[in-house]
C-alpha positions in Angstrom: -27.3 -12.5 -12.6 -27.1 -12.6 -8.8 -26.9 -9.2 -6.9 -25.1 -9.2 -3.6 -25.0 -6.6 -0.9 -21.9 -4.4 -0.9 -20.6 -4.7 2.7 -23.2 -3.1 5.0 -24.2 -0.4 2.4 -27.6 -0.2 0.6 -25.6 -1.0 -2.7 -26.1 -4.1 -4.7 -23.5 -5.1 -7.0 -23.6 -8.0 -9.7 -21.7 -11.3 -8.9 -19.3 -10.3 -11.6 -17.2 -7.0 -11.7 -16.2 -5.8 -15.2 -12.6 -4.9 -14.8 -11.2 -2.1 -17.1 -7.3 -2.1 -16.7 -6.5 -3.4 -20.2 -8.7 -0.5 -21.8 -6.4 2.3 -23.2 -3.3 -0.2 -23.7 -4.2 -3.6 -24.9 -7.8 -2.4 -25.8 -9.1 0.7 -27.6 -11.7 3.0 -26.6 -14.3 1.0 -29.0 -13.3 -2.1 -27.5 -13.9 -1.1 -24.1 -17.2 0.4 -24.9 -18.0 -2.8 -26.3 -17.4 -4.6 -23.6 -19.4 -2.4 -21.3 -22.1 -2.7 -23.5 -22.2 -6.5 -23.6 -21.7 -6.8 -19.7 -24.7 -4.7 -19.0 -26.7 -6.4 -21.5 -25.8 -9.6 -19.5 -26.7 -8.6 -16.0 -23.3 -7.1 -14.9 -23.9 -3.7 -13.0 -20.6 -3.1 -11.4 -17.6 -1.5 -13.1 -14.0 -1.4 -11.6 -11.1 1.1 -12.6 -8.5 3.1 -11.2 -6.7 6.4 -11.8 -3.6 4.8 -12.6 -4.8 2.4 -15.4 -4.4 1.3 -17.9 -1.6 -1.2 -16.2 -0.7 -3.5 -19.1 1.8 -1.3 -19.0 1.6 1.4 -16.8 3.0 4.7 -18.1 2.9 8.4 -17.7 1.5 8.6 -21.3 -1.4 6.5 -20.8 -2.2 7.2 -17.3 -5.8 8.1 -16.8 -6.9 6.8 -20.2 -8.9 3.9 -18.8 -11.3 6.4 -16.8 -11.5 8.5 -19.8 -12.8 5.7 -21.8 -15.4 4.9 -19.2 -16.2 8.6 -19.1 -16.7 9.0 -22.8 -19.3 5.6 -22.6 -21.1 7.2 -19.9 -21.3 10.4 -22.3 -22.3 8.5 -25.3 -24.8 6.3 -23.5 -26.4 8.4 -21.0 -26.3 5.1 -18.7 -24.6 6.4 -15.7 -27.2 5.6 -13.5 -27.4 1.8 -14.4 -23.5 1.2 -13.3 -22.0 1.0 -9.8 -18.8 2.6 -10.5 -15.4 1.9 -8.4 -12.1 3.7 -8.9 -9.1 4.1 -6.5 -6.6 6.7 -5.5 -3.0 5.6 -6.2 -0.5 4.5 -3.7 3.0 5.7 -3.2 5.6 5.0 -5.6 4.0 5.7 -9.0 5.9 8.8 -10.1 3.8 10.3 -12.6 0.8 10.5 -10.3 1.4 13.5 -8.1 5.0 12.7 -8.2 4.6 9.2 -6.4 3.4 11.0 -3.2 1.8 8.5 -0.4 -1.8 8.4 0.0 -2.9 11.8 2.2 -6.0 14.1 2.2 -4.3 16.1 0.0 -3.7 13.6 -2.5 -7.4 12.1 -2.0 -8.9 15.6 -2.8 -6.5 16.3 -5.6 -7.2 12.6 -7.0 -10.9 12.4 -6.9 -11.3 15.7 -8.8 -9.0 14.2 -11.6 -11.2 10.9 -11.6 -14.6 12.9 -11.9 -13.4 14.7 -14.7 -12.0 12.0 -16.6 -15.0 10.0 -15.7 -17.4 12.5 -16.6 -19.8 11.9 -13.6 -20.4 13.9 -10.4 -20.0 10.7 -7.9 -18.1 7.5 -7.3 -20.0 4.8 -5.9 -17.0 2.9 -4.5 -13.7 5.0 -3.7 -10.9 2.5 -2.8 -7.2 3.0 -1.7 -5.0 1.0 -4.3 -2.5 0.0 -1.7 -1.1 1.1 1.7 1.4 3.6 2.5 3.3 1.3 4.8 3.5 -1.3 2.2 1.8 -4.9 1.2 2.7 -8.6 1.3 0.6 -8.8 -2.1 2.4 -8.3 -5.6 4.6 -11.4 -4.6 6.2 -9.8 -1.5 4.8 -12.5 0.7 7.8 -14.4 0.8 10.0 -11.6 2.5 7.3 -9.9 4.0 8.7 -7.8 7.2 6.2 -5.6 9.0 8.9 -4.8 11.9 9.7 -1.1 10.2 5.9 -0.3 10.9 5.0 2.3 13.4 1.8 1.7 14.7 1.0 5.2 15.9 1.8 6.8 12.6 -0.3 4.4 10.9 -3.4 4.8 12.8 -2.8 8.6 12.8 -2.7 8.2 8.7 -5.8 6.4 9.0 -7.8 8.8 10.9 -7.0 11.5 8.7 -7.6 9.5 5.6 -11.2 8.5 7.0 -11.7 12.1 7.8 -11.0 13.3 4.2 -13.2 10.6 2.8 -16.0 11.7 5.1 -15.7 15.0 3.3 -16.2 13.8 0.1 -19.1 11.7 1.2 -20.8 14.7 3.0 -20.0 16.6 -0.4 -22.0 13.8 -2.4 -18.8 13.1 -4.3 -18.4 9.4 -3.1 -20.7 7.0 -1.6 -18.8 4.2 0.1 -15.2 3.6 0.8 -13.1 0.3 0.4 -9.5 -0.9 0.7 -7.1 -2.9 -1.7 -4.3 -4.9 -1.4 -4.7 -4.7 2.4 -3.9 -7.3 5.4 -6.4 -8.3 8.2 -4.6 -5.8 10.8 -4.5 -2.9 8.3 -8.4 -3.5 7.6 -9.2 -4.1 11.3 -7.4 -0.7 12.2 -9.8 1.0 9.5 -12.8 -0.4 11.1 -11.9 0.4 14.9 -11.0 3.7 14.1 -14.0 4.5 11.9 -16.4 3.0 14.9 -14.4 5.2 17.3 -14.9 8.2 15.7 -18.1 8.0 13.9 -16.4 7.7 10.8 -17.3 6.0 7.3 -16.7 1.9 7.6 -15.1 0.3 4.6 -17.4 -2.0 2.8 -14.9 -4.0 0.9 -11.3 -5.1 0.0 -9.7 -5.8 -3.4 -7.2 -8.2 -3.1 -5.8 -10.9 -5.4 -7.7 -14.3 -5.2 -7.7 -17.3 -7.3 -7.2 -20.9 -7.1 -3.4 -20.4 -7.1 -3.3 -17.6 -4.6 -5.8 -18.1 -1.5 -4.4 -15.8 1.1 -7.9 -14.5 2.0 -9.1 -18.0 3.1 -7.8 -17.6 6.9 -7.9 -14.5 8.8 -9.2 -12.2 6.1 -12.2 -14.5 5.4 -12.9 -14.5 9.4 -12.9 -10.7 9.4 -15.1 -10.4 5.9 -17.8 -12.6 7.6 -17.8 -10.8 11.0 -17.3 -7.2 9.7 -19.2 -7.4 6.5 -16.4 -6.3 4.3 -16.7 -8.4 1.2 -13.9 -9.4 -0.9 -13.9 -8.2 -4.6 -11.2 -10.6 -6.0 -8.9 -9.4 -8.8 -6.9 -11.8 -11.0 -9.1 -14.5 -10.3 -7.7 -16.2 -13.4 -4.1 -15.3 -12.5 -3.5 -13.2 -15.3 -5.2 -16.2 -17.7 -2.9 -18.7 -16.3 -5.9 -20.6 -15.2 -7.6 -20.4 -18.3 -4.8 -22.9 -19.9 -4.0 -20.9 -22.7 -0.4 -20.4 -21.6 0.3 -24.4 -21.2 3.1 -25.9 -22.8 4.6 -22.3 -23.4 2.0 -20.7 -25.9 1.8 -17.2 -26.0 -1.0 -16.3 -28.0 -0.8 -13.1 -30.0 -1.8 -9.8 -28.0 -2.1 -11.6 -24.7 -0.6 -10.3 -21.5 2.5 -12.6 -21.3 3.6 -11.1 -24.3 3.9 -7.8 -22.8 5.1 -9.5 -19.3 6.7 -12.9 -19.7 6.4 -13.5 -15.9 3.1 -12.5 -15.6 4.2 -10.0 -12.8 5.7 -13.0 -10.9 3.0 -15.8 -11.2 4.9 -18.1 -14.0 7.4 -20.4 -12.5 7.7 -24.2 -12.3 5.3 -24.9 -9.3 2.6 -22.3 -10.8 2.8 -24.2 -14.1 2.4 -27.5 -12.2 -0.5 -26.5 -10.4 -2.3 -25.1 -13.2 -1.9 -28.1 -15.5 -3.4 -30.0 -12.5 -6.4 -27.7 -12.3 -6.9 -27.5 -16.0 -6.9 -31.5 -16.0 -9.7 -31.2 -13.5 -11.7 -29.1 -15.5 -11.2 -31.5 -18.4 -12.2 -34.6 -16.3 -15.5 -32.9 -15.3 -16.2 -31.4 -18.7 -15.7 -27.7 -17.8 -14.2 -25.1 -19.2 -11.1 -24.3 -17.1 -11.7 -20.4 -17.0 -15.4 -21.2 -16.0 -14.2 -23.6 -13.2 -11.9 -21.3 -11.8 -14.2 -18.4 -11.6 -17.2 -20.5 -10.5 -14.8 -21.4 -7.5 -14.5 -17.8 -6.5 -18.3 -17.5 -6.8 -18.7 -19.9 -4.3 -16.3 -18.7 -1.8 -18.7 -17.1 1.1 -16.3 -14.1 1.9 -16.5 -13.2 -2.0 -19.1 -10.3 -3.1 -18.1 -9.8 -6.8 -15.6 -11.2 -8.9 -13.4 -8.7 -10.9 -13.0 -10.1 -14.5 -10.9 -8.8 -17.4 -10.9 -9.7 -21.0 -9.2 -8.5 -24.2 -11.9 -10.0 -26.4 -15.6 -10.2 -26.3 -15.4 -13.9 -26.7 -13.3 -14.1 -23.5 -15.8 -11.9 -21.6 -18.5 -14.1 -22.9 -16.7 -17.1 -21.3 -16.1 -15.3 -18.0 -19.6 -13.9 -17.6 -21.1 -17.1 -18.2 -19.3 -18.6 -15.4 -21.8 -17.3 -13.0 -24.1 -20.0 -14.3 -21.7 -22.8 -13.1 -22.2 -24.6 -9.6 -19.6 -26.8 -9.0 -20.3 -30.3 -7.6 -18.8 -31.6 -4.5 -16.7 -34.1 -6.4 -15.2 -31.4 -8.3 -14.6 -29.2 -5.4 -12.8 -32.5 -3.7 -10.5 -32.7 -6.6 -9.6 -29.1 -6.2 -8.9 -29.3 -2.6 -6.6 -32.3 -3.3 -4.3 -30.2 -5.9 -4.9 -27.1 -3.4 -2.9 -29.3 -0.6 -0.4 -30.2 -2.9 0.5 -26.5 -4.3 -1.0 -24.0 -1.7 1.3 -21.5 -2.6 2.5 -21.8 -6.0 3.8 -18.1 -6.3 
């Protein structure tokens, strides 16, 4: 499997990242361990998690369980040195994580200690801010996004104190690199400018949603990714399984995410269903697995560093990992483009 440089750092990550947010809810500890073993055996060296996981659904009772599952695998396998590990500090609003407090130096220092303990490790390779304090147009909020309540100087002061806190953790050896998640182009640019002006660590990645059905990274963020070496780590590259085609015709496979959240967190509607059907038709026309086609499309985007995949079974995991072997032809890409023109933003 191909390795890509993580931003401007000296870290190389596999082009596929193993997502873990199902572990501790839809998947058991043993199933999580099996997925890690399978992924590493097939060239994956990158695992992404978060202090708030599992997230299907989130709850006070399970919060932190995913990190614990990864930590127990580290302890049992002794293979911490074979993994590039990413986790996240929770943004404002999740009341059972430090009473829902916004990200601050205090919260970061408390959160990192909790993550390190659960993960049974001394350091995190990539520490990410899960979502910005000022809010985000991600999570289906783009249609009513209004930044006019934001205070520029307050935001910049927060970014400065956050970067200072993160530098302290880097100096202590507790984290190696930093990244953002659910961020905008302006927000990412502020992190970069303030870091450069104050000799503080630069963000090396941005973890945002990206798929055939959600392509907000294609314009300003793509330009920023290229010029500033901030690679995209796309989450939900299959739109919670929609692009695999398994939910077509109203199907609800047992144990699937749609049985937990029937709207797949705002992704299910008539336009999204029509777009999904069209993309599945393209895959079938060219003799491709729909999920692999959708993932291969992400692989071929120049701003993508590593695609975060998730699975509830080893069969799904194998299909997703094998997508890195697929190179989409110009004919396939042309057909994809035609559908994108018809359904540029279906949810």
